[in-house]
C-alpha positions as CSV (number, residue, x, y, z in Angstrom):
1,M,0.0,0.0,0.0
2,E,2.8,2.3,0.9
3,Q,4.5,1.5,-2.4
4,F,1.2,2.4,-4.3
5,I,0.9,5.7,-2.5
6,T,4.5,6.5,-3.2
7,A,4.1,5.7,-6.9
8,A,0.9,7.8,-7.0
9,K,2.7,10.8,-5.4
10,Q,5.6,10.3,-7.9
11,F,3.1,10.3,-10.8
12,L,1.3,13.4,-9.6
13,S,4.7,15.1,-9.1
14,D,6.2,14.1,-12.5
15,V,3.2,14.2,-14.8
16,V,0.2,16.1,-13.5
17,F,1.9,18.9,-11.5
18,T,4.5,19.4,-14.2
19,N,1.9,19.8,-17.0
20,I,-0.6,21.9,-15.0
21,P,1.0,25.2,-16.3
22,K,0.8,23.9,-19.8
23,L,-2.7,22.8,-19.4
24,I,-3.7,26.2,-18.0
25,I,-1.9,28.0,-20.8
26,A,-3.5,25.7,-23.4
27,L,-7.0,26.2,-22.1
28,L,-6.5,30.0,-21.9
29,I,-5.3,30.0,-25.5
30,L,-8.2,27.9,-26.6
31,W,-10.7,30.2,-24.8
32,I,-9.2,33.4,-26.2
33,G,-8.7,31.9,-29.7
34,W,-12.4,30.7,-29.8
35,K,-13.6,34.2,-28.9
36,L,-11.3,35.8,-31.5
37,I,-12.5,33.5,-34.2
38,K,-16.1,34.3,-33.3
39,F,-15.3,38.1,-33.3
40,L,-13.5,37.7,-36.7
41,N,-16.6,35.9,-38.2
42,K,-18.9,38.8,-37.1
43,T,-16.5,41.4,-38.5
44,L,-16.2,39.5,-41.8
45,Q,-20.0,39.2,-42.0
46,K,-20.4,43.0,-41.6
47,I,-17.6,43.6,-44.3
48,F,-19.3,41.2,-46.7
49,A,-22.7,42.8,-46.2
50,K,-21.2,46.2,-46.8
51,K,-19.4,45.1,-50.0
52,E,-22.7,43.4,-51.0
53,V,-21.2,40.1,-51.5
54,D,-23.6,37.3,-52.7
55,V,-25.5,35.9,-49.7
56,S,-24.7,32.3,-50.8
57,L,-21.0,33.1,-51.1
58,Q,-21.0,34.8,-47.8
59,S,-22.3,31.7,-46.1
60,F,-19.8,29.4,-47.8
61,L,-16.7,31.6,-47.1
62,L,-17.6,32.3,-43.4
63,S,-18.2,28.6,-42.9
64,L,-14.8,27.7,-44.6
65,I,-12.8,30.3,-42.6
66,D,-14.5,29.3,-39.3
67,I,-13.6,25.6,-39.7
68,T,-10.0,26.3,-40.8
69,L,-9.3,28.6,-38.0
70,K,-10.7,26.3,-35.4
71,V,-8.7,23.4,-36.7
72,L,-5.5,25.5,-36.6
73,L,-6.4,26.6,-33.0
74,V,-6.9,23.0,-31.9
75,L,-3.5,21.9,-33.4
76,T,-1.8,24.8,-31.7
77,V,-3.3,23.8,-28.4
78,M,-2.3,20.2,-28.9
79,G,1.3,21.4,-29.5
80,I,1.4,23.3,-26.3
81,I,0.2,20.3,-24.3
82,G,2.8,18.2,-25.9
83,I,0.9,16.1,-28.4
84,Q,2.8,15.8,-31.7
85,A,0.8,17.5,-34.4
86,T,2.7,15.9,-37.2
87,S,1.5,12.4,-36.4
88,F,-2.0,13.7,-36.0
89,V,-1.9,15.4,-39.3
90,A,-0.6,12.3,-41.0
91,I,-3.4,10.3,-39.7
92,L,-6.0,12.9,-40.8
93,G,-4.3,12.9,-44.2
94,A,-4.6,9.1,-44.6
95,V,-8.2,9.1,-43.5
96,G,-8.9,12.1,-45.8
97,L,-7.4,10.2,-48.8
98,A,-9.5,7.1,-48.1
99,V,-12.7,9.2,-47.6
100,G,-11.9,11.2,-50.7
101,M,-11.7,8.1,-52.9
102,A,-15.0,6.8,-51.5
103,L,-16.7,10.1,-51.9
104,Q,-15.3,11.1,-55.3
105,G,-18.7,12.2,-56.7
106,T,-19.4,14.2,-53.6
107,L,-16.1,16.1,-53.9
108,Q,-17.0,16.8,-57.6
109,N,-20.2,18.3,-56.3
110,F,-18.3,20.3,-53.7
111,A,-16.0,21.7,-56.5
112,G,-19.0,22.4,-58.6
113,G,-20.5,24.4,-55.7
114,V,-17.3,26.4,-55.3
115,I,-17.4,27.2,-59.1
116,I,-21.0,28.2,-59.0
117,L,-20.5,30.5,-56.0
118,L,-17.5,32.1,-57.6
119,L,-18.6,32.5,-61.2
120,K,-22.3,33.0,-60.4
121,P,-24.0,31.5,-63.5
122,Y,-27.1,31.9,-61.4
123,R,-28.2,33.3,-58.1
124,V,-30.9,32.7,-55.5
125,G,-34.2,33.9,-57.1
126,D,-33.2,33.2,-60.7
127,F,-35.4,31.0,-62.9
128,I,-33.2,28.5,-64.6
129,E,-33.6,25.4,-66.9
130,Q,-31.0,22.6,-67.0
131,G,-31.9,19.6,-69.2
132,S,-35.4,18.5,-68.2
133,F,-35.5,20.5,-65.0
134,S,-36.6,24.1,-64.6
135,G,-37.6,26.2,-61.6
136,T,-36.6,29.1,-59.3
137,V,-33.4,28.8,-57.4
138,K,-34.2,28.6,-53.7
139,N,-30.9,27.7,-52.2
140,I,-27.3,27.1,-53.4
141,Q,-25.7,24.6,-51.1
142,I,-22.2,23.2,-51.1
143,F,-23.1,19.9,-52.8
144,S,-26.4,20.7,-54.5
145,T,-28.8,23.4,-55.7
146,V,-32.5,23.4,-54.7
147,L,-35.1,24.5,-57.3
148,S,-38.8,25.2,-56.9
149,T,-41.0,24.5,-59.9
150,V,-43.9,26.7,-60.9
151,D,-46.2,24.0,-59.3
152,N,-44.1,24.1,-56.1
153,K,-42.2,20.9,-56.5
154,I,-38.8,20.8,-54.9
155,I,-35.9,19.6,-57.2
156,I,-32.4,18.9,-55.9
157,I,-29.7,19.0,-58.6
158,P,-26.0,18.0,-57.9
159,N,-23.7,21.0,-58.4
160,S,-21.4,19.1,-60.7
161,Q,-24.2,18.7,-63.2
162,L,-25.0,22.5,-63.1
163,A,-21.3,23.6,-63.2
164,T,-20.3,21.4,-66.2
165,N,-23.3,21.4,-68.4
166,S,-25.2,24.1,-70.3
167,L,-28.2,25.8,-68.6
168,I,-30.6,28.6,-69.4
169,N,-30.9,31.5,-67.0
170,Y,-34.2,33.2,-67.8
171,T,-33.8,35.8,-65.1
172,R,-30.3,37.1,-65.9
173,G,-31.6,39.5,-68.6
174,E,-33.6,42.5,-67.5
175,I,-36.2,42.1,-70.4
176,R,-37.6,39.1,-72.3
177,R,-39.5,38.7,-75.5
178,V,-43.1,37.3,-75.3
179,D,-44.2,35.3,-78.3
180,V,-48.0,34.8,-78.7
181,N,-48.8,32.3,-81.4
182,V,-52.3,32.0,-82.9
183,G,-53.8,30.6,-86.1
184,I,-56.6,32.1,-88.2
185,A,-58.6,30.3,-90.8
186,Y,-57.8,30.5,-94.5
187,G,-59.8,33.3,-96.1
188,E,-59.6,35.5,-93.0
189,S,-58.0,39.0,-93.3
190,V,-54.4,38.9,-92.0
191,D,-54.3,42.7,-91.8
192,K,-57.4,42.7,-89.6
193,A,-56.1,40.1,-87.2
194,R,-52.8,41.9,-87.1
195,E,-54.5,45.2,-86.2
196,V,-56.6,43.5,-83.4
197,M,-53.4,41.9,-81.9
198,L,-51.4,45.2,-82.0
199,N,-54.2,47.1,-80.4
200,L,-54.3,44.6,-77.5
201,A,-50.6,45.1,-77.1
202,K,-50.9,48.9,-76.9
203,Q,-53.4,48.5,-74.1
204,D,-51.1,46.7,-71.8
205,Q,-48.9,49.2,-69.9
206,R,-46.4,46.5,-69.1
207,I,-45.4,46.1,-72.7
208,L,-42.2,48.0,-73.8
209,N,-41.3,49.8,-77.0
210,E,-37.7,49.0,-76.7
211,P,-35.6,47.2,-78.1
212,E,-38.5,46.7,-80.5
213,A,-42.1,47.9,-80.7
214,P,-44.8,45.2,-80.8
215,V,-45.0,43.5,-84.1
216,V,-47.0,40.7,-85.8
217,H,-45.5,38.3,-88.3
218,L,-47.1,35.6,-90.5
219,T,-44.9,32.7,-89.5
220,S,-46.2,29.8,-91.5
221,L,-49.1,28.5,-93.7
222,S,-50.1,25.3,-91.9
223,D,-52.4,22.5,-93.0
224,S,-55.5,24.1,-91.3
225,S,-54.5,27.6,-90.4
226,V,-52.5,30.7,-91.3
227,D,-50.1,31.1,-88.3
228,L,-49.4,34.5,-86.9
229,Q,-47.0,35.5,-84.0
230,L,-47.3,38.6,-81.9
231,R,-44.0,39.6,-80.4
232,V,-43.7,42.0,-77.6
233,W,-40.9,42.9,-75.1
234,V,-41.5,43.1,-71.3
235,K,-39.5,43.2,-68.1
236,A,-38.5,39.7,-67.0
237,P,-40.8,39.6,-64.0
238,D,-43.8,40.4,-66.2
239,Y,-43.2,37.6,-68.7
240,W,-45.6,35.0,-67.6
241,G,-48.4,37.6,-66.6
242,V,-48.3,39.2,-70.0
243,L,-48.1,35.9,-71.9
244,F,-51.2,34.5,-70.2
245,N,-53.1,37.8,-70.5
246,L,-52.4,38.2,-74.1
247,N,-53.4,34.6,-74.9
248,Q,-56.9,35.2,-73.3
249,A,-57.2,38.7,-74.7
250,V,-56.5,37.5,-78.3
251,Y,-58.9,34.7,-78.1
252,E,-61.7,36.9,-76.8
253,A,-61.0,39.7,-79.3
254,F,-61.0,37.3,-82.3
255,N,-64.4,36.0,-81.2
256,E,-65.8,39.5,-80.9
257,Q,-64.4,40.5,-84.3
258,N,-65.7,37.1,-85.9
259,I,-62.1,36.1,-86.8
260,S,-62.2,32.3,-87.0
261,I,-59.6,30.3,-85.1
262,P,-59.7,26.9,-86.7
263,F,-59.0,23.5,-85.1
264,P,-57.0,20.8,-86.8
265,Q,-59.2,19.2,-89.5
266,V,-58.9,17.1,-92.6
267,Q,-61.1,17.6,-95.7
268,V,-62.0,14.4,-97.7
269,H,-63.0,14.7,-101.3
270,L,-65.0,11.9,-103.0
271,D,-64.8,11.7,-106.7
272,K,-68.0,10.0,-108.2
273,E,-67.3,8.0,-111.3
């Protein structure tokens, strides 16, 4: 028993009491460093807001800086205590290589997210189309982008797909052209139909005269109809409203003016011998 007590005292003297100053210094540095990192994050957040940095990019950069600084702080504290950081880093490197090989697709999505946040082919709130998917960008995450369709379906697309393939951004331009297609029966007056359509365009205050005033073209002579197209320019947010309103207005105005809108039909001629 006396030998055990003597050994315990020796252990406390050689290990614990000797390392107490190091532990106190390490804990103090950890506490101060944690506070400084938190203060730095708040300062950077204010700077980013003042410089009007994109919200999605702000979140990504702040998260990356926060994690990096905290890892460096922990490694510094480990060095003060006496833990060899080199062996710890080597272990992390080996684990990181194995995880990287297993999550190769995920890392591609991460790289795609970085490219999207830096190059900004689209932003939160933009209406985009990629392949068979289209919708409003709700959130740009590190690995994926979240879209909301016009009927409120949520689509999650990997960032690597959006970063490496072509996509259409309908919101990037300030104005868009609205094309209203309608067919009239053969024998109807094209000039009369054109006049009706242009008058409807003049009545809508959302329609612009630049870069081109409203115009109606005869686009084709189909099997059952003479096809006309009304082209007008509007601000991008007004696109769908103007398109839907003009479609209805043209249909109602043609009925009032007795301009026939034919449906697909086939004429059969019988020859009597």
